[in-house]
C-alpha positions in Angstrom: 0.0 0.0 0.0 1.1 3.5 -0.5 2.3 5.9 2.2 -0.9 8.0 2.2 -3.1 4.9 2.7 -0.8 3.6 5.5 -0.9 7.0 7.3 -4.7 7.3 6.9 -5.3 3.8 8.2 -3.2 4.5 11.2 -5.4 7.5 12.0 -8.6 5.6 11.3 -7.5 2.8 13.6 -7.3 5.2 16.5 -10.9 6.4 16.0 -12.5 3.0 15.0 -12.6 -0.4 16.5 -10.9 -1.9 13.5 -7.2 -2.9 13.2 -5.3 -1.0 10.5 -4.6 -4.2 8.6 -8.3 -4.9 8.3 -9.0 -1.4 6.8 -9.3 -1.4 3.0 -10.0 1.4 0.5 -13.5 0.0 0.2 -14.2 0.0 4.0 -17.3 2.0 4.8 -16.8 4.7 7.3 -20.2 4.4 9.0 -20.9 0.7 8.7 -17.5 -1.0 8.4 -15.5 1.3 10.7 -18.4 2.3 12.9 -17.3 6.0 13.0 -20.2 8.3 13.7 -20.6 11.9 12.8 -19.3 13.2 16.1 -16.2 11.0 15.9 -15.7 12.2 12.3 -15.2 15.7 13.6 -12.5 14.4 15.9 -11.1 12.5 12.9 -10.9 15.8 10.9 -8.6 17.2 13.6 -6.5 14.0 13.6 -6.2 14.1 9.8 -5.2 17.8 9.9 -2.4 16.9 12.3 -1.2 13.8 10.5 -1.1 15.3 7.1 -0.3 19.0 7.9 -3.3 20.0 5.8 -6.6 21.6 6.8 -9.4 19.3 5.7 -12.9 20.7 5.1 -15.3 19.2 7.8 -18.1 18.8 5.2 -15.9 16.8 2.8 -14.9 14.4 5.6 -18.5 14.1 6.9 -19.6 13.4 3.3 -17.1 10.6 2.7 -18.6 7.2 2.5 -15.5 5.0 2.2 -11.8 5.1 3.1 -11.2 5.7 -0.6 -13.3 8.8 -0.5 -11.1 10.1 2.4 -7.9 9.2 0.5 -9.1 11.4 -2.4 -9.1 14.3 0.1 -5.4 13.9 1.1 -3.2 16.1 -1.0 -0.3 14.5 -2.8 3.2 15.4 -1.7 5.2 17.6 -4.0 
């Protein structure tokens, strides 16, 4: 897996009850990872810190899968 995915799964593991090795790009945020909307707001802050980027709360709240979240992570220059 690429570095962005590895870093994101590490963040997601902290906020879900799923081990990082069980998280896939197709994992559903609500159902598969059991991350509710309140926890997602905390997730936004954790993603901001991990990636050094300010994510839009609405974009993160609208994401359905881990792949959707990955699309929000900027690529390194």
